[in-house]
N, C-alpha and C positions, 0 to 999 in steps of 0.2 A: 504494498500500500504506499501512499503518497501522503505526507502530511505537512502544511504549512504554519508556519510560527511567527506572530510578529515581532520584531524587536521590539523587548519592555524594558522601558526606562525608569518604572515607577518603583523599583525595588520591592515591591509586594507580589510580583509575578503574575499578573493576570493579561498575558497576551491573547489574542485572537488566533486561536488554532480550529483548522479545518482538517478533516481527513477524506480522500479520494482512492477511490481502486484504482488499479493498475490493469489496462485490458490486456486482452492476448499479443497484440503488438507491441507493449511494453510502454503504452502511451497513458499520461495521467494530465488530469486538468482541474482546476477551480475556476468556480463562479462567483458571481457576488462577490471578491475579495475586497474590504476597502482599500485607499489609497494609503502607501506607505512603506516601510521595510520590512522585510520578512528573509526567514530562512526558508528552505526546501529541503525535507529529508524524504530518502526512499527507505522504507523498511520491508528487507524480504521476510516473506511468513517464513520458509523453510529456513531456520538457523545456522546451517552446516554449510560451510565456504566461502559465504559473504557478510558481511556485516552492513548494517546501516549508515548510509553514507547519504551527506548533505550535496545539494549543488555547489558544484567546486571541487567534486570528487575529494573530501574529506571526512573523516567519520569523529572529527572533535570541530565543534560550532564555531570557537573561536578562530578555526582556519579555513572554514565556510565562506561560500561567496555569497554576500546579500543581494538580493533583489529589490529593485524600487518599484511598486506598482504604480501608476498613474501615467508610467511611459513604458508600457510593456514590450520585452525584449525576447519573445517565443520563439524557438524553442529553447526550455531550461533544460537540458539534457543532463542526465546524472550517468555516471560508470560507477556502478556497486564496487566497494572496494573488497578483495579478497583477503580472507583471515589466513593467520598462521593456523598451522597444523594443532589441533586439541586431541591430547592422549588421552583415552578413557582410560579408567582404573578404579580402585575402590574405595578412593578419597571422594569427599564430597563437603560442598560449601553450601549455606543458606542463609537468608535475612530478612530482615525486616525493613520497609522505610516510614519511619512515622513522620505524618502532617503537623506542623508547627501551625503557621498563620498561614498556610498557603490552602487554597480549594482542595480537597479531597479529588476532583474531579481530573486533576493533573496528574495522579501519581501513576497511572496507565498508561500516560504519554513516556514515561522514562525507560531506557533499555540500559541495562545492567552490561558493562563491557569487561571481556575476563580476560587479563595480560598474562604470559607467562612470564619469567623470570628476568628476560631481556627486557621486558617491557611492550611486547609486540601482542597486539589483540589477537586472541585464539579464537572467540565466539563471544555470542551475547545472548541474553535471554529479556524477554519483555517483563515488567513489573506487574503484577496483578492489580487489581481496581482495590484490595485490601494492603497493596504494599509489600505484597510476599513476592520474593527471587529463590530460584536455587538452579544451583549445577550440581546435579545428581553423582555423575560420575566422572572423576577426574584421577589422572595419576598423581602418584605422591611427588610433592615439588611444592614450590614458592609460587605464588599467584598473586595478583594484584586486582583489584574491583574498582571500577570506575564507574558513578551513575552519570550517564549521558544525557542532557537536556537540554535544548536551545536556550542560551542566555542566563545559564546557571553555572555555578563554579562548583566543584566536587571534589571533595578530599579523594584520595587515592587511597584505599586499605591495602596492608599487605598480610595475607595469609599464606603458612605454611602447614602443608599435610603432610604427615608422618604415619608409619604403622602402628605407633603409639598413640598419635593425635590423629585419626583420618577423616575429622569433620570440623570444621570452624563456622561458628555462628557469628554472623555480622548485623550489629543495629546501626541503622542512618535517620537523620532528622532532616528533614527537607521544611527550611523555614525561609521567609523571604526569598533572596534570589540565591540560595546558597545550600545545597546538600552534605551533612559534615557525618563523618561513619567512626566507628570504633569495631575492633574485634574484640569480642567475648574470649579472653583467654586470662591463664595465670602468667604472669610476668616472672622472667627470670632473672630479673634485675631488682636489686634493693631500691636503688635510686639513681638517679642519672641528669646531669646539668650539660647545658648547652651556652657556650660564651666565645667572646662577646655577642649580644644581642640586642641592637640592631650589628650587625657583622660587615666592616669595608675589606678587610684582607681575608685569610684563611679562619676555617672554622673550626674552633676545637670541641670537643665531645669528651667528657668524663662519665664514665659507666662503672657502678659496684656491682658486680654481678654474684648470684649466688651460686651458680656454676658454670663453668663453661661451657661457651659453644661457638660454632661457626656461624657468622651472621653475615649480611649485607646491609652496608650505609648507602642510602639512597635519596638522591634530594630531587624533588619534582617540581615544576613549576605549576602557576593557577591554571595551564593547560591541560593537566595532566602528563606532562610532556617528561620522559625520565632524564634528566641531564648529568647526574654523577651516581655512578653505581659503582660501590667499590667492596671487596668480598673481605672480610675479617675475620679475625679468630680473636675472642672475648675469652679471656683467661678468669677464672674463678677469684673473687677481691677487684681490685682496684684495676681500671683501663683509661687508658687515655689514646685519642686519636685524631688525627688532623684531616679536615676535610676540605680541597682545594679549591674555595667560593671566590679567590679573588678576582677569577676572570668573567664571573656572572656579574650582568647587569643589573640596575637596581631595582628591587621588587620583593615580590613576598613568594615564599618558597614553603615547601613541606617538606620535613627531613622525617 
């Protein structure tokens, strides 16, 4: 199907939204759409092989091409982006998106994107009207979950599935024009700190661990793009590491 979302600047996220089917020739169209700026999103009904893709051939709304109605420039053709391979297995993840001050009618317009340890999208699932999503068959490993919604910034939540912990539950909250999320797990860290913050040079991270473990230190921008990804070994007790952030442009990032 195809979906059209107006560019919402209110901060309360109340865009104009319409849905259109795609016919057997791959054609979609919308009628009676008000003048304004919009994102158009094509969503494959079968979630294997291809990903929800915006006009501009991007899976990320911030990299998509806006269209301005009032001066139409049809056709707005979309080439679906192929997904990387998802390996099935005994692991799984599921979650719930809770609605803050946003209309509950918007929650089933969210697509949950799952990425592999390298940050490449390997699949997606639609979020239900009640805010539920799941990936029931995943190989053990590290994954990242990103809720994709035009005009909405979303946390990227890392999960790690192992034989000891084969399932991960994730809880997210959709409020204003943001989706925040946390993974439900017992932390291996007693406490940790990041300094300086704000940072102008390289970032220092201090972690006191309950037990040693192999880990990844990853930094994402607000679009969910993986910018820094370092493999690290954390020892039982105090650990200190430096992340090379000096070359990053000014902005807000997720560690």
